[in-house]
C-alpha positions in Angstrom: 0.0 0.0 0.0 1.2 3.5 -0.9 2.0 6.2 1.7 -0.8 8.8 2.4 0.1 12.5 2.3 3.2 12.2 0.1 4.4 15.7 -0.8 4.7 16.6 -4.5 8.2 18.1 -3.7 10.0 15.5 -1.7 13.4 17.0 -2.7 12.5 20.0 -0.5 12.1 17.8 2.6 14.6 15.8 4.6 12.2 13.2 6.0 8.9 12.6 7.8 7.2 11.3 10.9 4.6 8.6 10.2 2.0 6.2 11.6 1.4 2.7 10.4 -2.0 1.3 11.3 -3.1 -2.4 11.0 -6.5 -2.3 9.3 -7.7 -6.0 9.5 -9.5 -5.6 12.8 -11.3 -8.9 12.3 -8.0 -10.8 12.8 -7.4 -8.9 16.1 -7.6 -5.4 17.4 -6.2 -2.4 15.5 -2.5 -1.8 16.1 -0.3 1.2 15.5 3.4 2.1 15.0 4.8 5.6 15.1 8.3 6.4 13.7 10.4 8.5 11.4 12.1 8.0 8.1 14.5 10.1 5.9 13.8 10.6 2.2 17.5 10.5 1.4 20.4 8.4 2.6 24.1 9.3 2.6 26.7 6.6 2.1 30.4 7.0 2.5 32.6 5.7 -0.3 36.3 5.2 -0.4 38.5 8.0 -1.7 39.5 8.2 -5.3 42.8 6.7 -6.3 45.6 9.0 -5.0 43.2 11.0 -2.8 42.7 10.9 1.0 39.2 12.3 1.5 36.3 9.9 1.6 33.5 10.6 -0.8 29.8 11.0 0.1 27.0 9.7 -2.1 23.5 11.0 -1.6 20.6 8.9 -2.9 16.9 8.2 -2.2 16.3 5.9 0.8 14.0 2.9 0.9 11.1 5.0 2.3 8.7 3.9 -0.5 8.8 0.2 0.7 9.5 0.9 4.4 7.3 -0.6 7.1 9.1 0.4 10.3 11.9 -1.1 12.4 9.7 -3.2 14.7 10.3 -6.9 14.2 6.8 -7.6 15.4 5.3 -5.2 12.9 7.4 -6.7 10.1 6.1 -10.2 11.0 2.5 -8.9 11.0 3.0 -7.3 7.6 4.3 -10.6 6.2 1.5 -12.5 7.9 -1.5 -10.3 7.0 -0.2 -8.7 3.8 0.7 -5.1 3.0 -2.8 -4.3 1.8 -4.0 -4.6 5.4 -1.8 -1.8 6.6 -2.2 2.0 6.2 0.9 4.2 6.1 0.3 7.8 6.9 2.9 10.7 6.7 2.0 12.9 9.7 4.6 15.6 9.6 7.3 16.6 7.1 10.6 17.7 8.5 13.5 19.8 7.1 16.4 18.3 9.1 17.5 15.3 11.2 17.0 17.2 14.5 13.4 18.0 13.6 12.6 14.4 12.6 14.0 13.0 15.9 12.2 15.7 18.0 8.8 15.3 16.2 9.1 11.4 16.4 9.8 11.6 20.2 7.0 14.1 20.7 4.4 12.0 18.8 5.4 8.9 20.6 5.1 10.5 24.0 1.8 12.2 23.0 0.4 8.8 22.0 1.7 7.0 25.1 3.3 4.3 23.0 5.0 2.5 25.9 1.7 2.2 27.9 -0.6 1.0 25.0 -1.2 -2.6 24.3 -2.1 -1.7 20.7 1.2 -0.1 19.9 4.0 -2.0 18.1 6.6 0.5 19.6 8.6 -1.3 22.2 11.1 1.4 22.8 11.3 5.2 22.7 14.8 6.2 21.9 16.0 9.7 21.0 19.4 11.3 21.0 19.0 14.9 20.2 20.8 18.1 21.2 19.8 21.7 21.4 17.5 23.2 18.8 19.4 24.3 15.7 19.4 28.1 15.3 17.4 28.1 12.1 14.6 26.2 13.9 14.5 28.2 17.2 11.8 30.5 15.9 9.6 27.6 14.8 9.7 26.1 18.3 9.9 29.2 20.5 6.2 28.8 21.5 7.3 25.8 23.6 9.6 27.9 25.7 7.1 30.5 26.7 5.9 30.7 30.3 8.6 28.3 31.6 10.3 29.1 34.9 12.3 27.3 37.5 
């Protein structure tokens, strides 16, 4: 099944936060998975002959065929078929920091660790301070905060 909400201009976006929903409720309750995926991948290549610096190759990632990193979800996709899963792009992101932040936020907002209907078995984010170019976008989160 194709992704829902695919932007026409994916080259202007770094990646996205998504939800995968199992649709075949007659074979069990609905289940969900929240995660993130990049539109592009960067691979390091060996340096050219006589050079020292490694080369970087940028290409499209496997996002079109991606069904999450959860082993349980992958087994269910194999068992029930791709047609019984709905893949929705929830938020488009411009950089890696934003992808990781928005993924963590949506997982916390949906209480993925406490839900029996979530495939997410772990919430893992390793992000630093907000990049300067995104501070304006997220400044509303810092209002009214005091120690």
